[in-house]
Every structure is written in C-alpha cells, then in structure tokens.
PyMOL Python script that loads the backbone (N, CA, C, O; Angstrom):
from pymol import cmd

cmd.read_pdbstr("""\
ATOM      1  N   UNK A   1     -19.558  10.709  -3.282  1.00  0.00           N
ATOM      2  CA  UNK A   1     -19.206  10.911  -1.873  1.00  0.00           C
ATOM      3  C   UNK A   1     -17.746  11.325  -1.790  1.00  0.00           C
ATOM      4  O   UNK A   1     -16.867  10.650  -2.325  1.00  0.00           O
ATOM      5  N   UNK A   2     -17.501  12.417  -1.129  1.00  0.00           N
ATOM      6  CA  UNK A   2     -16.134  12.916  -1.031  1.00  0.00           C
ATOM      7  C   UNK A   2     -15.488  12.555   0.307  1.00  0.00           C
ATOM      8  O   UNK A   2     -14.482  13.154   0.688  1.00  0.00           O
ATOM      9  N   UNK A   3     -16.052  11.591   1.015  1.00  0.00           N
ATOM     10  CA  UNK A   3     -15.470  11.182   2.296  1.00  0.00           C
ATOM     11  C   UNK A   3     -14.196  10.375   2.091  1.00  0.00           C
ATOM     12  O   UNK A   3     -13.236  10.542   2.843  1.00  0.00           O
ATOM     13  N   UNK A   4     -14.168   9.496   1.076  1.00  0.00           N
ATOM     14  CA  UNK A   4     -12.982   8.695   0.789  1.00  0.00           C
ATOM     15  C   UNK A   4     -12.119   9.481  -0.175  1.00  0.00           C
ATOM     16  O   UNK A   4     -12.551   9.815  -1.278  1.00  0.00           O
ATOM     17  N   UNK A   5     -10.881   9.779   0.247  1.00  0.00           N
ATOM     18  CA  UNK A   5     -10.015  10.600  -0.590  1.00  0.00           C
ATOM     19  C   UNK A   5      -9.285   9.767  -1.635  1.00  0.00           C
ATOM     20  O   UNK A   5      -9.405  10.033  -2.831  1.00  0.00           O
ATOM     21  N   UNK A   6      -8.532   8.766  -1.201  1.00  0.00           N
ATOM     22  CA  UNK A   6      -7.785   7.944  -2.148  1.00  0.00           C
ATOM     23  C   UNK A   6      -7.258   6.697  -1.444  1.00  0.00           C
ATOM     24  O   UNK A   6      -7.128   6.679  -0.220  1.00  0.00           O
ATOM     25  N   UNK A   7      -6.953   5.646  -2.224  1.00  0.00           N
ATOM     26  CA  UNK A   7      -6.345   4.449  -1.629  1.00  0.00           C
ATOM     27  C   UNK A   7      -4.893   4.711  -1.281  1.00  0.00           C
ATOM     28  O   UNK A   7      -4.239   5.551  -1.899  1.00  0.00           O
ATOM     29  N   UNK A   8      -4.396   3.993  -0.296  1.00  0.00           N
ATOM     30  CA  UNK A   8      -3.022   4.172   0.165  1.00  0.00           C
ATOM     31  C   UNK A   8      -2.198   2.968  -0.281  1.00  0.00           C
ATOM     32  O   UNK A   8      -2.588   1.824  -0.047  1.00  0.00           O
ATOM     33  N   UNK A   9      -1.068   3.222  -0.919  1.00  0.00           N
ATOM     34  CA  UNK A   9      -0.160   2.157  -1.339  1.00  0.00           C
ATOM     35  C   UNK A   9       1.216   2.412  -0.746  1.00  0.00           C
ATOM     36  O   UNK A   9       1.989   3.216  -1.267  1.00  0.00           O
ATOM     37  N   UNK A  10       1.511   1.727   0.336  1.00  0.00           N
ATOM     38  CA  UNK A  10       2.827   1.766   0.962  1.00  0.00           C
ATOM     39  C   UNK A  10       3.305   0.322   1.104  1.00  0.00           C
ATOM     40  O   UNK A  10       2.591  -0.607   0.726  1.00  0.00           O
ATOM     41  N   UNK A  11       4.490   0.131   1.636  1.00  0.00           N
ATOM     42  CA  UNK A  11       4.995  -1.221   1.831  1.00  0.00           C
ATOM     43  C   UNK A  11       4.078  -2.022   2.761  1.00  0.00           C
ATOM     44  O   UNK A  11       3.800  -3.194   2.511  1.00  0.00           O
ATOM     45  N   UNK A  12       3.621  -1.387   3.821  1.00  0.00           N
ATOM     46  CA  UNK A  12       2.753  -2.085   4.768  1.00  0.00           C
ATOM     47  C   UNK A  12       1.406  -2.422   4.140  1.00  0.00           C
ATOM     48  O   UNK A  12       0.903  -3.531   4.322  1.00  0.00           O
ATOM     49  N   UNK A  13       0.819  -1.492   3.410  1.00  0.00           N
ATOM     50  CA  UNK A  13      -0.497  -1.757   2.832  1.00  0.00           C
ATOM     51  C   UNK A  13      -0.418  -2.803   1.724  1.00  0.00           C
ATOM     52  O   UNK A  13      -1.388  -3.527   1.502  1.00  0.00           O
ATOM     53  N   UNK A  14       0.696  -2.899   1.032  1.00  0.00           N
ATOM     54  CA  UNK A  14       0.857  -3.951   0.029  1.00  0.00           C
ATOM     55  C   UNK A  14       0.914  -5.316   0.709  1.00  0.00           C
ATOM     56  O   UNK A  14       0.382  -6.292   0.180  1.00  0.00           O
ATOM     57  N   UNK A  15       1.556  -5.395   1.881  1.00  0.00           N
ATOM     58  CA  UNK A  15       1.544  -6.651   2.649  1.00  0.00           C
ATOM     59  C   UNK A  15       0.140  -6.987   3.126  1.00  0.00           C
ATOM     60  O   UNK A  15      -0.237  -8.158   3.170  1.00  0.00           O
ATOM     61  N   UNK A  16      -0.642  -5.964   3.484  1.00  0.00           N
ATOM     62  CA  UNK A  16      -2.010  -6.189   3.946  1.00  0.00           C
ATOM     63  C   UNK A  16      -2.928  -6.673   2.825  1.00  0.00           C
ATOM     64  O   UNK A  16      -3.935  -7.328   3.094  1.00  0.00           O
ATOM     65  N   UNK A  17      -2.594  -6.362   1.576  1.00  0.00           N
ATOM     66  CA  UNK A  17      -3.412  -6.817   0.450  1.00  0.00           C
ATOM     67  C   UNK A  17      -3.452  -8.341   0.387  1.00  0.00           C
ATOM     68  O   UNK A  17      -4.449  -8.918  -0.047  1.00  0.00           O
ATOM     69  N   UNK A  18      -2.371  -8.996   0.819  1.00  0.00           N
ATOM     70  CA  UNK A  18      -2.339 -10.455   0.836  1.00  0.00           C
ATOM     71  C   UNK A  18      -3.339 -11.027   1.845  1.00  0.00           C
ATOM     72  O   UNK A  18      -3.805 -12.155   1.684  1.00  0.00           O
ATOM     73  N   UNK A  19      -3.665 -10.259   2.873  1.00  0.00           N
ATOM     74  CA  UNK A  19      -4.635 -10.675   3.892  1.00  0.00           C
ATOM     75  C   UNK A  19      -6.040 -10.154   3.578  1.00  0.00           C
ATOM     76  O   UNK A  19      -6.931 -10.206   4.426  1.00  0.00           O
ATOM     77  N   UNK A  20      -6.231  -9.652   2.352  1.00  0.00           N
ATOM     78  CA  UNK A  20      -7.516  -9.122   1.898  1.00  0.00           C
ATOM     79  C   UNK A  20      -7.928  -7.884   2.709  1.00  0.00           C
ATOM     80  O   UNK A  20      -9.102  -7.711   3.037  1.00  0.00           O
ATOM     81  N   UNK A  21      -6.949  -7.028   3.028  1.00  0.00           N
ATOM     82  CA  UNK A  21      -7.205  -5.774   3.732  1.00  0.00           C
ATOM     83  C   UNK A  21      -6.750  -4.615   2.859  1.00  0.00           C
ATOM     84  O   UNK A  21      -5.667  -4.655   2.274  1.00  0.00           O
ATOM     85  N   UNK A  22      -7.576  -3.590   2.774  1.00  0.00           N
ATOM     86  CA  UNK A  22      -7.316  -2.441   1.910  1.00  0.00           C
ATOM     87  C   UNK A  22      -7.294  -1.173   2.752  1.00  0.00           C
ATOM     88  O   UNK A  22      -8.044  -1.056   3.721  1.00  0.00           O
ATOM     89  N   UNK A  23      -6.429  -0.215   2.386  1.00  0.00           N
ATOM     90  CA  UNK A  23      -6.278   1.018   3.159  1.00  0.00           C
ATOM     91  C   UNK A  23      -6.703   2.220   2.321  1.00  0.00           C
ATOM     92  O   UNK A  23      -6.371   2.329   1.141  1.00  0.00           O
ATOM     93  N   UNK A  24      -7.442   3.113   2.962  1.00  0.00           N
ATOM     94  CA  UNK A  24      -7.900   4.342   2.321  1.00  0.00           C
ATOM     95  C   UNK A  24      -7.693   5.511   3.268  1.00  0.00           C
ATOM     96  O   UNK A  24      -7.835   5.371   4.483  1.00  0.00           O
ATOM     97  N   UNK A  25      -7.355   6.669   2.704  1.00  0.00           N
ATOM     98  CA  UNK A  25      -7.378   7.908   3.468  1.00  0.00           C
ATOM     99  C   UNK A  25      -8.756   8.526   3.296  1.00  0.00           C
ATOM    100  O   UNK A  25      -9.272   8.630   2.184  1.00  0.00           O
ATOM    101  N   UNK A  26      -9.342   8.934   4.415  1.00  0.00           N
ATOM    102  CA  UNK A  26     -10.705   9.459   4.393  1.00  0.00           C
ATOM    103  C   UNK A  26     -10.754  10.785   5.146  1.00  0.00           C
ATOM    104  O   UNK A  26      -9.815  11.159   5.849  1.00  0.00           O
ATOM    105  N   UNK A  27     -11.858  11.474   4.979  1.00  0.00           N
ATOM    106  CA  UNK A  27     -12.092  12.732   5.672  1.00  0.00           C
ATOM    107  C   UNK A  27     -12.089  12.493   7.180  1.00  0.00           C
ATOM    108  O   UNK A  27     -12.552  11.449   7.641  1.00  0.00           O
ATOM    109  N   UNK A  28     -11.582  13.431   7.937  1.00  0.00           N
ATOM    110  CA  UNK A  28     -11.448  13.259   9.387  1.00  0.00           C
ATOM    111  C   UNK A  28     -12.814  13.184  10.080  1.00  0.00           C
ATOM    112  O   UNK A  28     -12.909  12.660  11.190  1.00  0.00           O
ATOM    113  N   UNK A  29     -13.873  13.699   9.441  1.00  0.00           N
ATOM    114  CA  UNK A  29     -15.209  13.672  10.042  1.00  0.00           C
ATOM    115  C   UNK A  29     -15.940  12.360   9.795  1.00  0.00           C
ATOM    116  O   UNK A  29     -17.009  12.143  10.365  1.00  0.00           O
ATOM    117  N   UNK A  30     -15.394  11.487   8.967  1.00  0.00           N
ATOM    118  CA  UNK A  30     -16.055  10.219   8.647  1.00  0.00           C
ATOM    119  C   UNK A  30     -15.960   9.254   9.817  1.00  0.00           C
ATOM    120  O   UNK A  30     -15.005   9.288  10.592  1.00  0.00           O
ATOM    121  N   UNK A  31     -16.964   8.392   9.933  1.00  0.00           N
ATOM    122  CA  UNK A  31     -16.889   7.344  10.946  1.00  0.00           C
ATOM    123  C   UNK A  31     -16.886   5.977  10.263  1.00  0.00           C
ATOM    124  O   UNK A  31     -17.047   5.881   9.046  1.00  0.00           O
ATOM    125  N   UNK A  32     -16.702   4.930  11.051  1.00  0.00           N
ATOM    126  CA  UNK A  32     -16.538   3.582  10.498  1.00  0.00           C
ATOM    127  C   UNK A  32     -17.783   3.091   9.769  1.00  0.00           C
ATOM    128  O   UNK A  32     -17.673   2.461   8.718  1.00  0.00           O
ATOM    129  N   UNK A  33     -18.959   3.371  10.310  1.00  0.00           N
ATOM    130  CA  UNK A  33     -20.180   2.869   9.685  1.00  0.00           C
ATOM    131  C   UNK A  33     -20.439   3.539   8.340  1.00  0.00           C
ATOM    132  O   UNK A  33     -20.894   2.880   7.405  1.00  0.00           O
ATOM    133  N   UNK A  34     -20.161   4.826   8.225  1.00  0.00           N
ATOM    134  CA  UNK A  34     -20.327   5.522   6.945  1.00  0.00           C
ATOM    135  C   UNK A  34     -19.407   4.938   5.884  1.00  0.00           C
ATOM    136  O   UNK A  34     -19.827   4.691   4.753  1.00  0.00           O
ATOM    137  N   UNK A  35     -18.153   4.719   6.253  1.00  0.00           N
ATOM    138  CA  UNK A  35     -17.176   4.208   5.302  1.00  0.00           C
ATOM    139  C   UNK A  35     -17.516   2.776   4.920  1.00  0.00           C
ATOM    140  O   UNK A  35     -17.383   2.406   3.753  1.00  0.00           O
ATOM    141  N   UNK A  36     -17.952   1.959   5.878  1.00  0.00           N
ATOM    142  CA  UNK A  36     -18.319   0.575   5.590  1.00  0.00           C
ATOM    143  C   UNK A  36     -19.472   0.518   4.589  1.00  0.00           C
ATOM    144  O   UNK A  36     -19.414  -0.240   3.621  1.00  0.00           O
ATOM    145  N   UNK A  37     -20.515   1.312   4.814  1.00  0.00           N
ATOM    146  CA  UNK A  37     -21.660   1.342   3.899  1.00  0.00           C
ATOM    147  C   UNK A  37     -21.236   1.798   2.508  1.00  0.00           C
ATOM    148  O   UNK A  37     -21.663   1.222   1.508  1.00  0.00           O
ATOM    149  N   UNK A  38     -20.404   2.821   2.441  1.00  0.00           N
ATOM    150  CA  UNK A  38     -19.987   3.357   1.152  1.00  0.00           C
ATOM    151  C   UNK A  38     -19.151   2.340   0.381  1.00  0.00           C
ATOM    152  O   UNK A  38     -19.369   2.152  -0.816  1.00  0.00           O
ATOM    153  N   UNK A  39     -18.199   1.683   1.040  1.00  0.00           N
ATOM    154  CA  UNK A  39     -17.348   0.685   0.387  1.00  0.00           C
ATOM    155  C   UNK A  39     -18.200  -0.484  -0.108  1.00  0.00           C
ATOM    156  O   UNK A  39     -17.999  -0.957  -1.226  1.00  0.00           O
ATOM    157  N   UNK A  40     -19.151  -0.958   0.707  1.00  0.00           N
ATOM    158  CA  UNK A  40     -20.001  -2.072   0.297  1.00  0.00           C
ATOM    159  C   UNK A  40     -20.873  -1.712  -0.901  1.00  0.00           C
ATOM    160  O   UNK A  40     -21.061  -2.539  -1.793  1.00  0.00           O
ATOM    161  N   UNK A  41     -21.408  -0.494  -0.938  1.00  0.00           N
ATOM    162  CA  UNK A  41     -22.244  -0.083  -2.066  1.00  0.00           C
ATOM    163  C   UNK A  41     -21.422   0.189  -3.321  1.00  0.00           C
ATOM    164  O   UNK A  41     -21.784  -0.264  -4.407  1.00  0.00           O
ATOM    165  N   UNK A  42     -20.338   0.910  -3.186  1.00  0.00           N
ATOM    166  CA  UNK A  42     -19.571   1.345  -4.354  1.00  0.00           C
ATOM    167  C   UNK A  42     -18.833   0.186  -5.017  1.00  0.00           C
ATOM    168  O   UNK A  42     -18.851   0.075  -6.243  1.00  0.00           O
ATOM    169  N   UNK A  43     -18.180  -0.689  -4.232  1.00  0.00           N
ATOM    170  CA  UNK A  43     -17.383  -1.776  -4.787  1.00  0.00           C
ATOM    171  C   UNK A  43     -18.122  -3.114  -4.823  1.00  0.00           C
ATOM    172  O   UNK A  43     -17.598  -4.095  -5.351  1.00  0.00           O
ATOM    173  N   UNK A  44     -19.347  -3.162  -4.262  1.00  0.00           N
ATOM    174  CA  UNK A  44     -20.159  -4.387  -4.237  1.00  0.00           C
ATOM    175  C   UNK A  44     -19.391  -5.542  -3.577  1.00  0.00           C
ATOM    176  O   UNK A  44     -19.235  -6.610  -4.169  1.00  0.00           O
ATOM    177  N   UNK A  45     -18.920  -5.317  -2.363  1.00  0.00           N
ATOM    178  CA  UNK A  45     -18.162  -6.303  -1.587  1.00  0.00           C
ATOM    179  C   UNK A  45     -18.773  -6.422  -0.194  1.00  0.00           C
ATOM    180  O   UNK A  45     -19.609  -5.603   0.187  1.00  0.00           O
ATOM    181  N   UNK A  46     -18.361  -7.434   0.566  1.00  0.00           N
ATOM    182  CA  UNK A  46     -18.778  -7.606   1.962  1.00  0.00           C
ATOM    183  C   UNK A  46     -17.609  -7.226   2.862  1.00  0.00           C
ATOM    184  O   UNK A  46     -16.518  -7.783   2.738  1.00  0.00           O
ATOM    185  N   UNK A  47     -17.837  -6.286   3.758  1.00  0.00           N
ATOM    186  CA  UNK A  47     -16.804  -5.816   4.677  1.00  0.00           C
ATOM    187  C   UNK A  47     -16.974  -6.543   6.004  1.00  0.00           C
ATOM    188  O   UNK A  47     -18.064  -6.559   6.575  1.00  0.00           O
ATOM    189  N   UNK A  48     -15.881  -7.151   6.499  1.00  0.00           N
ATOM    190  CA  UNK A  48     -15.901  -7.825   7.795  1.00  0.00           C
ATOM    191  C   UNK A  48     -15.650  -6.824   8.913  1.00  0.00           C
ATOM    192  O   UNK A  48     -16.390  -6.777   9.895  1.00  0.00           O
ATOM    193  N   UNK A  49     -14.591  -6.017   8.755  1.00  0.00           N
ATOM    194  CA  UNK A  49     -14.252  -5.065   9.817  1.00  0.00           C
ATOM    195  C   UNK A  49     -13.610  -3.823   9.231  1.00  0.00           C
ATOM    196  O   UNK A  49     -13.083  -3.833   8.118  1.00  0.00           O
ATOM    197  N   UNK A  50     -13.670  -2.752  10.011  1.00  0.00           N
ATOM    198  CA  UNK A  50     -13.055  -1.480   9.638  1.00  0.00           C
ATOM    199  C   UNK A  50     -12.262  -0.984  10.835  1.00  0.00           C
ATOM    200  O   UNK A  50     -12.808  -0.828  11.927  1.00  0.00           O
ATOM    201  N   UNK A  51     -10.980  -0.739  10.630  1.00  0.00           N
ATOM    202  CA  UNK A  51     -10.129  -0.162  11.667  1.00  0.00           C
ATOM    203  C   UNK A  51      -9.697   1.223  11.207  1.00  0.00           C
ATOM    204  O   UNK A  51      -9.454   1.442  10.020  1.00  0.00           O
ATOM    205  N   UNK A  52      -9.604   2.152  12.143  1.00  0.00           N
ATOM    206  CA  UNK A  52      -9.221   3.505  11.759  1.00  0.00           C
ATOM    207  C   UNK A  52      -8.195   4.067  12.738  1.00  0.00           C
ATOM    208  O   UNK A  52      -8.141   3.681  13.906  1.00  0.00           O
ATOM    209  N   UNK A  53      -7.397   4.976  12.233  1.00  0.00           N
ATOM    210  CA  UNK A  53      -6.487   5.725  13.100  1.00  0.00           C
ATOM    211  C   UNK A  53      -6.169   7.064  12.440  1.00  0.00           C
ATOM    212  O   UNK A  53      -6.217   7.212  11.219  1.00  0.00           O
ATOM    213  N   UNK A  54      -5.849   8.014  13.279  1.00  0.00           N
ATOM    214  CA  UNK A  54      -5.463   9.335  12.799  1.00  0.00           C
ATOM    215  C   UNK A  54      -3.952   9.398  12.720  1.00  0.00           C
ATOM    216  O   UNK A  54      -3.249   9.026  13.659  1.00  0.00           O
ATOM    217  N   UNK A  55      -3.471   9.865  11.605  1.00  0.00           N
ATOM    218  CA  UNK A  55      -2.037  10.011  11.443  1.00  0.00           C
ATOM    219  C   UNK A  55      -1.568  11.263  12.172  1.00  0.00           C
ATOM    220  O   UNK A  55      -2.335  12.218  12.292  1.00  0.00           O
ATOM    221  N   UNK A  56      -0.330  11.288  12.663  1.00  0.00           N
ATOM    222  CA  UNK A  56       0.144  12.476  13.368  1.00  0.00           C
ATOM    223  C   UNK A  56       0.304  13.654  12.413  1.00  0.00           C
ATOM    224  O   UNK A  56       0.689  13.490  11.255  1.00  0.00           O
ATOM    225  N   UNK A  57      -0.001  14.848  12.924  1.00  0.00           N
ATOM    226  CA  UNK A  57       0.149  16.024  12.077  1.00  0.00           C
ATOM    227  C   UNK A  57       1.623  16.381  11.961  1.00  0.00           C
ATOM    228  O   UNK A  57       2.412  16.105  12.865  1.00  0.00           O
ATOM    229  N   UNK A  58       1.987  16.995  10.842  1.00  0.00           N
ATOM    230  CA  UNK A  58       3.377  17.350  10.582  1.00  0.00           C
ATOM    231  C   UNK A  58       3.481  18.858  10.441  1.00  0.00           C
ATOM    232  O   UNK A  58       2.595  19.500   9.876  1.00  0.00           O
ATOM    233  N   UNK A  59       4.562  19.418  10.956  1.00  0.00           N
ATOM    234  CA  UNK A  59       4.794  20.852  10.828  1.00  0.00           C
ATOM    235  C   UNK A  59       5.233  21.183   9.414  1.00  0.00           C
ATOM    236  O   UNK A  59       5.980  20.434   8.783  1.00  0.00           O
ATOM    237  N   UNK A  60       4.757  22.311   8.934  1.00  0.00           N
ATOM    238  CA  UNK A  60       5.128  22.770   7.606  1.00  0.00           C
ATOM    239  C   UNK A  60       5.367  24.267   7.678  1.00  0.00           C
ATOM    240  O   UNK A  60       4.587  24.992   8.294  1.00  0.00           O
ATOM    241  N   UNK A  61       6.436  24.734   7.056  1.00  0.00           N
ATOM    242  CA  UNK A  61       6.770  26.146   7.114  1.00  0.00           C
ATOM    243  C   UNK A  61       6.911  26.679   5.700  1.00  0.00           C
ATOM    244  O   UNK A  61       7.654  26.133   4.884  1.00  0.00           O
ATOM    245  N   UNK A  62       6.182  27.763   5.422  1.00  0.00           N
ATOM    246  CA  UNK A  62       6.276  28.443   4.138  1.00  0.00           C
ATOM    247  C   UNK A  62       6.694  29.877   4.434  1.00  0.00           C
ATOM    248  O   UNK A  62       5.891  30.688   4.896  1.00  0.00           O
ATOM    249  N   UNK A  63       7.943  30.176   4.167  1.00  0.00           N
ATOM    250  CA  UNK A  63       8.471  31.500   4.489  1.00  0.00           C
ATOM    251  C   UNK A  63       8.498  31.680   5.987  1.00  0.00           C
ATOM    252  O   UNK A  63       9.086  30.872   6.706  1.00  0.00           O
ATOM    253  N   UNK A  64       7.865  32.734   6.459  1.00  0.00           N
ATOM    254  CA  UNK A  64       7.835  32.992   7.897  1.00  0.00           C
ATOM    255  C   UNK A  64       6.572  32.438   8.560  1.00  0.00           C
ATOM    256  O   UNK A  64       6.417  32.526   9.778  1.00  0.00           O
ATOM    257  N   UNK A  65       5.684  31.877   7.768  1.00  0.00           N
ATOM    258  CA  UNK A  65       4.426  31.357   8.296  1.00  0.00           C
ATOM    259  C   UNK A  65       4.583  29.874   8.584  1.00  0.00           C
ATOM    260  O   UNK A  65       4.965  29.099   7.707  1.00  0.00           O
ATOM    261  N   UNK A  66       4.287  29.482   9.815  1.00  0.00           N
ATOM    262  CA  UNK A  66       4.371  28.073  10.206  1.00  0.00           C
ATOM    263  C   UNK A  66       2.966  27.539  10.433  1.00  0.00           C
ATOM    264  O   UNK A  66       2.095  28.237  10.954  1.00  0.00           O
ATOM    265  N   UNK A  67       2.761  26.300  10.036  1.00  0.00           N
ATOM    266  CA  UNK A  67       1.460  25.689  10.231  1.00  0.00           C
ATOM    267  C   UNK A  67       1.604  24.180  10.219  1.00  0.00           C
ATOM    268  O   UNK A  67       2.700  23.649  10.398  1.00  0.00           O
ATOM    269  N   UNK A  68       0.504  23.499  10.008  1.00  0.00           N
ATOM    270  CA  UNK A  68       0.482  22.046   9.988  1.00  0.00           C
ATOM    271  C   UNK A  68      -0.158  21.555   8.709  1.00  0.00           C
ATOM    272  O   UNK A  68      -0.935  22.272   8.077  1.00  0.00           O
ATOM    273  N   UNK A  69       0.168  20.326   8.326  1.00  0.00           N
ATOM    274  CA  UNK A  69      -0.424  19.729   7.138  1.00  0.00           C
ATOM    275  C   UNK A  69      -1.886  19.395   7.406  1.00  0.00           C
ATOM    276  O   UNK A  69      -2.345  19.421   8.548  1.00  0.00           O
ATOM    277  N   UNK A  70      -2.600  19.084   6.344  1.00  0.00           N
ATOM    278  CA  UNK A  70      -4.017  18.755   6.440  1.00  0.00           C
ATOM    279  C   UNK A  70      -4.174  17.428   7.179  1.00  0.00           C
ATOM    280  O   UNK A  70      -3.430  16.479   6.929  1.00  0.00           O
ATOM    281  N   UNK A  71      -5.147  17.369   8.089  1.00  0.00           N
ATOM    282  CA  UNK A  71      -5.391  16.154   8.871  1.00  0.00           C
ATOM    283  C   UNK A  71      -6.369  15.249   8.134  1.00  0.00           C
ATOM    284  O   UNK A  71      -7.281  15.722   7.457  1.00  0.00           O
ATOM    285  N   UNK A  72      -6.171  13.963   8.273  1.00  0.00           N
ATOM    286  CA  UNK A  72      -7.072  12.970   7.721  1.00  0.00           C
ATOM    287  C   UNK A  72      -6.945  11.687   8.507  1.00  0.00           C
ATOM    288  O   UNK A  72      -6.017  11.516   9.297  1.00  0.00           O
ATOM    289  N   UNK A  73      -7.887  10.780   8.286  1.00  0.00           N
ATOM    290  CA  UNK A  73      -7.886   9.473   8.936  1.00  0.00           C
ATOM    291  C   UNK A  73      -7.466   8.426   7.924  1.00  0.00           C
ATOM    292  O   UNK A  73      -7.636   8.613   6.720  1.00  0.00           O
ATOM    293  N   UNK A  74      -6.921   7.331   8.412  1.00  0.00           N
ATOM    294  CA  UNK A  74      -6.633   6.187   7.556  1.00  0.00           C
ATOM    295  C   UNK A  74      -7.498   5.028   8.023  1.00  0.00           C
ATOM    296  O   UNK A  74      -7.488   4.668   9.200  1.00  0.00           O
ATOM    297  N   UNK A  75      -8.247   4.447   7.093  1.00  0.00           N
ATOM    298  CA  UNK A  75      -9.116   3.314   7.374  1.00  0.00           C
ATOM    299  C   UNK A  75      -8.518   2.061   6.745  1.00  0.00           C
ATOM    300  O   UNK A  75      -8.122   2.070   5.579  1.00  0.00           O
ATOM    301  N   UNK A  76      -8.455   0.993   7.518  1.00  0.00           N
ATOM    302  CA  UNK A  76      -8.033  -0.303   7.019  1.00  0.00           C
ATOM    303  C   UNK A  76      -9.277  -1.181   6.999  1.00  0.00           C
ATOM    304  O   UNK A  76      -9.885  -1.435   8.038  1.00  0.00           O
ATOM    305  N   UNK A  77      -9.651  -1.644   5.804  1.00  0.00           N
ATOM    306  CA  UNK A  77     -10.894  -2.354   5.602  1.00  0.00           C
ATOM    307  C   UNK A  77     -10.586  -3.805   5.272  1.00  0.00           C
ATOM    308  O   UNK A  77      -9.851  -4.093   4.328  1.00  0.00           O
ATOM    309  N   UNK A  78     -11.155  -4.722   6.061  1.00  0.00           N
ATOM    310  CA  UNK A  78     -10.963  -6.150   5.830  1.00  0.00           C
ATOM    311  C   UNK A  78     -12.202  -6.705   5.141  1.00  0.00           C
ATOM    312  O   UNK A  78     -13.323  -6.539   5.622  1.00  0.00           O
ATOM    313  N   UNK A  79     -11.982  -7.375   3.997  1.00  0.00           N
ATOM    314  CA  UNK A  79     -13.078  -7.931   3.218  1.00  0.00           C
ATOM    315  C   UNK A  79     -13.245  -9.411   3.493  1.00  0.00           C
ATOM    316  O   UNK A  79     -12.311 -10.096   3.912  1.00  0.00           O
ATOM    317  N   UNK A  80     -14.447  -9.885   3.249  1.00  0.00           N
ATOM    318  CA  UNK A  80     -14.739 -11.310   3.384  1.00  0.00           C
ATOM    319  C   UNK A  80     -13.982 -12.056   2.287  1.00  0.00           C
ATOM    320  O   UNK A  80     -13.789 -11.519   1.196  1.00  0.00           O
ATOM    321  N   UNK A  81     -13.550 -13.292   2.568  1.00  0.00           N
ATOM    322  CA  UNK A  81     -12.789 -14.052   1.580  1.00  0.00           C
ATOM    323  C   UNK A  81     -13.651 -14.290   0.339  1.00  0.00           C
ATOM    324  O   UNK A  81     -14.853 -14.538   0.430  1.00  0.00           O
ATOM    325  N   UNK A  82     -13.007 -14.207  -0.808  1.00  0.00           N
ATOM    326  CA  UNK A  82     -13.722 -14.341  -2.069  1.00  0.00           C
ATOM    327  C   UNK A  82     -14.049 -13.006  -2.709  1.00  0.00           C
ATOM    328  O   UNK A  82     -14.394 -12.957  -3.890  1.00  0.00           O
ATOM    329  N   UNK A  83     -13.947 -11.928  -1.958  1.00  0.00           N
ATOM    330  CA  UNK A  83     -14.200 -10.589  -2.481  1.00  0.00           C
ATOM    331  C   UNK A  83     -12.872  -9.848  -2.634  1.00  0.00           C
ATOM    332  O   UNK A  83     -11.914 -10.104  -1.903  1.00  0.00           O
ATOM    333  N   UNK A  84     -12.834  -8.942  -3.580  1.00  0.00           N
ATOM    334  CA  UNK A  84     -11.668  -8.072  -3.730  1.00  0.00           C
ATOM    335  C   UNK A  84     -12.124  -6.762  -4.354  1.00  0.00           C
ATOM    336  O   UNK A  84     -13.195  -6.686  -4.956  1.00  0.00           O
ATOM    337  N   UNK A  85     -11.308  -5.747  -4.205  1.00  0.00           N
ATOM    338  CA  UNK A  85     -11.604  -4.453  -4.787  1.00  0.00           C
ATOM    339  C   UNK A  85     -10.840  -4.368  -6.105  1.00  0.00           C
ATOM    340  O   UNK A  85      -9.614  -4.475  -6.103  1.00  0.00           O
ATOM    341  N   UNK A  86     -11.532  -4.179  -7.231  1.00  0.00           N
ATOM    342  CA  UNK A  86     -10.877  -4.206  -8.528  1.00  0.00           C
ATOM    343  C   UNK A  86      -9.888  -3.068  -8.747  1.00  0.00           C
ATOM    344  O   UNK A  86      -9.105  -3.100  -9.696  1.00  0.00           O
ATOM    345  N   UNK A  87      -9.918  -2.074  -7.887  1.00  0.00           N
ATOM    346  CA  UNK A  87      -8.996  -0.951  -7.997  1.00  0.00           C
ATOM    347  C   UNK A  87      -7.549  -1.409  -7.859  1.00  0.00           C
ATOM    348  O   UNK A  87      -6.649  -0.796  -8.433  1.00  0.00           O
ATOM    349  N   UNK A  88      -7.316  -2.480  -7.103  1.00  0.00           N
ATOM    350  CA  UNK A  88      -5.978  -2.977  -6.856  1.00  0.00           C
ATOM    351  C   UNK A  88      -5.651  -4.242  -7.643  1.00  0.00           C
ATOM    352  O   UNK A  88      -4.654  -4.899  -7.343  1.00  0.00           O
ATOM    353  N   UNK A  89      -6.451  -4.600  -8.632  1.00  0.00           N
ATOM    354  CA  UNK A  89      -6.216  -5.861  -9.341  1.00  0.00           C
ATOM    355  C   UNK A  89      -4.970  -5.762 -10.208  1.00  0.00           C
ATOM    356  O   UNK A  89      -4.602  -4.675 -10.655  1.00  0.00           O
ATOM    357  N   UNK A  90      -4.328  -6.888 -10.444  1.00  0.00           N
ATOM    358  CA  UNK A  90      -3.079  -6.925 -11.192  1.00  0.00           C
ATOM    359  C   UNK A  90      -3.281  -7.288 -12.653  1.00  0.00           C
ATOM    360  O   UNK A  90      -2.322  -7.681 -13.317  1.00  0.00           O
ATOM    361  N   UNK A  91      -4.478  -7.174 -13.168  1.00  0.00           N
ATOM    362  CA  UNK A  91      -4.771  -7.541 -14.561  1.00  0.00           C
ATOM    363  C   UNK A  91      -4.257  -6.531 -15.526  1.00  0.00           C
ATOM    364  O   UNK A  91      -4.423  -6.693 -16.735  1.00  0.00           O
TER     365      UNK A  91
END
""", "prot")
cmd.dss("prot")
cmd.show_as("cartoon", "prot")
cmd.util.cbc("prot")
cmd.orient("prot")
C-alpha cells in the first residue's frame, strides 16, 4: 500500500511517542478508516484513535518557474496501551 509515505520524527512527535502516539505522512487522498485498517494489519496493533491534518503548502521557485511543494496529510495514531510499533523501538 502506497498510502503511507513515511514516519515523521520531529521534536513534537518524539514527545508524542511517550504517550503511545505515532505520526505518519500519508497520501492526501487517504482517509482515517483506511489508514487505521492498514496500520492494524501491517503492524498487528490496536488503534484507539486517528487524528489528521493537512500541512500548509510552501512556495518553491526554480529559476523563473514558481510553484508549490507536494501536498500530503499527517496522521497521528494513538495505540492501545501495551502495543507499540517496532519501527520506533530503541533496541
């Protein structure tokens, strides 16, 4: 599935890891139920909630051509206690 692009690691998302919340950038056409099902199947975890927001677009200029960066959504996924995503493990 190419809906989930990659996990996000920023200062805020590292703080959210302590609350068992994980952040992913996903395709702009994805919805919460699709992402919830995919995360539960792929990582074998229980998802409590999914929050999403669209990041603001940024202007980009290459020579004389002006445009905008690629748009995507950011999903914050809260897992049930006792579950974790091994992608972020510290082992």
